[in-house]
Phi, psi and omega in degrees: 000137187246132176223050188084306169236146186280126178270130176274132187238128179249122178238123184247137178180176175214158183299132176291162183292332182269171190293155180298327182299334180295328180293318181297320183284327183227094179304140180283120183282152174281162175291167181261352186217008184241023182252125190223146159270135185230157171242096187285319185270358173076018181272006178089001179246139176295127181229005179205141176237127181238130175240128179252128183259163181268027178186172181276148180254174175211164176299317181296320180297316181296312184297320187266341188248321185266121176278313180191164169236150182221149169211159182251130178206137181291149175276185185294345176268002179083008180270129181297136184223141176266123180260123185243140179227116181288142182300319183288345179267359181277115177291150183250136177227132187270008183289321177238102191290339188243018182226151174242129179237117177260119182257124180265124181291155183298330183280356178294145178278098185220146186284152171274087186229132185240359179236149183270149172249186185297329181284316185279351181289344183229122169270171182223133172252123178255130182261167184294336180272014177079001174279166178216162183222128178283152178235116179284125186248151170230185181223146172238064181235117183290149177294151178224167173284122181273318179201161179205146174213153184256137172245133180250137181234136181299337179291349182094351179267088179279162180217147178244122180259122185237126175253131180261164183289346178193169177302138184231161182220140180287140173289315178236099181307145180073006177263159177294145182223004179229154172223154181231153181251122178236112186064234180262001184252151178241128184230146177284141177269122177245101183271148176287333183205143177234128177245124180258147173282177189298320182264006174063031174260351180223138177233143174244117181258126183241136176210163180277158184295345179286346180266156176294140182215151178283167176246164183306328182278354179282181178225158188224150176210172179279137173296144181305128176065013183274330180231153176218161177268187184292343178262011179066029170280119186263147177302141184264168181296329180257030176306139185287148174278147174242135182291139179273123179269168178126166180274151176302136187283069172293134181247117176272126182248135178219174171248151176266342182207139176218148179262136178239120181286130178297138179088358178296134184281120177240017185294326187253019179241151177283167177297318176232149175215148177272130180238132176245133183216164176298147183296344178279349180286146180263093178240136359285152176281179183296340182256011184240151171235142180159194183235126180235146172204150180276133182236131174100184182100175186295313181299318178300314181297315180297319180297312179301317182299319184285307186287340177285348179066036187231044189299335183273343181248145177284130179292132178265131182305325182292347180271357182253129181235141173247111181255126183228127178236134181228126177236134183240137180226157173286168180293348175265002175096004179282140181293136178250300180190171179201165179203148172233130185229138173236127181234127177275151175295343179265009180305143184294344177291337174279132179309132181062017178061037184211101181288337182296320181265343184225081184295150177218158168274122177262124185233116174267107189262135174260128183262035170063027180243147174279180184297335179268012179072010174282144180286133184287158180274167173301135180160186180257140182230141180269122181249121176254121188243132177230121179233134178225134174253125183235147169241112187056243181256016183250128176280122181264329180203145180217137178288163180289112185280355182268002181248150176223158182240155174257121176252137178252136175244129179235112179275129181238139178281154180292000000 
């Protein structure tokens, strides 16, 4: 039987003690509660269908009585598809006399779906005399992670949003139930807080930055036996990983208020200046205003390598650019000053001209001057910040252009 890819079908049975003619006259009905869609290899995809009958079958009975069997299951694109298996193409095996097992090959285009809908709940057996018989189906397919994405917050409280293939329930409430893979290591996720949606098909895990957390390029799955569905199908040890989506968590750091001593000499400094410092330095300091972010390092390098789609080629530092634009206005909307800066990962301020191997804190500092170099007065200023990370001509990350910050300047006399 052909369905784009050929499904191998195993049918086990043996001839009943009574005559073959009895089968034609009285079709053997299926059981009402022992028919299942199954996931044998644990990859989250249905790969076997089993029907248990209330009597023994035979090769002759199948050939002369069964025209076909059908069931509905979505393909890998999520489109519902009717899968048909002709009776004469069903091989017969006498080891299990009362069951039919349809085996779906791994290369078949089939959805990662673990819960039944109204269409898949009923299979159909069509007989040679044009009659048909419904088969009530259930499933033995454990829930899996369907999708996940990371949200980064400047407050340090990051969150991981995980959608499951169906509503899930903890085996042991308040226990960890997810693990993530980073590089070659697998670690358990211990969240400070878990928020479930109403039907328990989505969870939001929140934790503080002091805890270990996955990154967007990592992958996540359910811990073995940690979650189960409404039919008590538990996640397996080889539950599949799902890739975590989202942007790399670049953190832009600023100050909301800085003190400027009256009479401080600003004659020999620019309005804006680029400052490079060790990543352990706290920039901006309490007396500085500007925009700082950490550039480089292994996580940065791995992220660039993945999202640039260049896994076979080594990323060159000179192909990476950090573009930063800062515009300042008074609280009444009057223009004060602005700057646009582009810094290459190969800039000489990075040790050995390579930010990938030698990370630094990049700080674009504002020296409290307006565009005419006059020192600004005490007050509140509106800062609009735009940051873009690019690889060649491809934008890898961009800051939220819809947000602005209020910066305060307080002039103090000596």
